[in-house]
N, C-alpha and C positions, 0 to 999 in steps of 0.2 A: 925850896922855899927859904926867903930872906929870914935871918935870925930876929926874932923880937915882932915879927908882924902879928898885929893884933887888930880888933875892933873891923874886922872885914864884913861887908855886906854883899859883896858879889865876886866872882872868881869867873877868868875866863882862860882860854888857852886857844893857842894858833899853832902853826905849825913848827915854830922853832922858838916860840917864845909864851910865857905865861903871865898873869896879871892878875892881880886883887883890887878892889875897890875899897877903899875902908870909909867908915861912917863918915867922917869929916871931909868927905870928896878926895882924898888924896889917892891917885893910883900910882902903886907898886909894880914895876914889871921884874921879870928874871928870866934866864940867867943873866942878862945884861941888866943890870939894875937901874932903873930911872924912875925917880918920883916926880909926879906931876899934881899939879892942885886943882882946885875946883872943877873937877869932873863929873859929869852928868851923863853921859854915855861913851860906849866903848864897843870896837866890833875888830876883830881880828883875822888876818887872814895868813897868806902861806909867809910873805915876809913883811908884811905891812899891818899895822896896826892901826886905825882911825881913832882919836879920842875928840869928842865933844864935849866942850868946856860948858859950864853953866850960863857965860854969856852968849853962846852959840857958836865960838871960834871953832873951828876945827883945826887938828892939831895932826900930823902924819908922822908915824914913826916906822923908819925903814930899817928893817935886821936890827930893832931896839934903837936905833939912831932918830932924831929929830930932822923931819926934813920938812921942806916948804910944801903946802898944801893950797896955797892961795895968795892974798887974805881971802879967806873963806868964811862965812858965818852960814850955819846950817840951824834946822830943826830936826833932821833925823839923818842918821849917817850908815852905811855898810860897806863891809868889804868883802870881795869874792878872794878867791886863791892868788889873783894876779891884778885886780880892778877894783875900783870904786867909786862909790856914788854917794851923793848928797842933796838934800831935799832943802831949799832955801826957802825963807819966809815969803818971797813972792812967788812962790810956786814954780821956779825954774829948779830943772833938774841938772846937776855936775856929775860927768862921768869924768875918770883918769887915773891914769896908771902910773907908777914911778919910774917904770923902763919896762918898755916889752917890744919884743920885734926889732930891736936895735934902735927905738924912738925912744931919746929922754923927756918924761915928763909930759906925756899928751894929754889933753885936757878938751872936752867937748861940753856945751851947754845946750839944755833943750827945754823948750818951756811947753809943758802940758796943763790942764785945766784942772783944779781942785784935786791936786795929790795930796793924800795923809800920809802915806807911807812908802819907805823905799826898800829894795834887797839887791843886793848883788851876789850872783853865784859865781859856778868855776868859769875862768876866763872871761869872755866878753858876753856873758848873760845878764840882764837886769830884768827888774819888774818893777813897777809902780801902783799902788792902790789909790785907785780916786774915791773920792766921798760917795759917790753913786754905787759903789762895789763893785765896780769895774777894775780889771786888771789890765795893765800895759805892759806887753815883754816884747824884749828885743835883745839882739845879739849884734855883732859887728860895731862896736862902737865907733870906730876909726873913722868909718864911712857912714856910719847908720844907713846902712843899704836896705836895712830888714828890721822893721817894727811891726808890731801887731796890736791889736786891741782887742781883747776878749772879756767878757762878762764871767764873773764868777760864777763855778758851778751851781744851780741852784740849790744842792744837797751842802754845799759849803756855806752858804748864807746864814 
């Protein structure tokens, strides 16, 4: 933990990186110390950290170092083990990985209707929560070969 770290309102841990969000919107990461301002959300995976700034801009840190993730503006973000997802204000969903299967920086965009939240799981697993309570799930982001829409089980509604 960096010396002098105070006023922390949220903490995060990834595979090789930890982070603290301060009350003033500053994000501090370690063991590679990096400070970012105007942070509103964060998601940490194995090597990737996604940062959502208060203006909606998405920033990606790969093993603690800044990487390009756009330009991309979003309302919701998540990172899985090696994959990322962002929900854009227009309802489109953007999926990407910084480096996977020998392919550098692969990005795919898909448009679903009335999405309010997104989640990324291990490797190529993604979920979208629609406003009507249904969940869209899929895998194989690189081909979009398989995706399914299933309602949320009644006992979970």
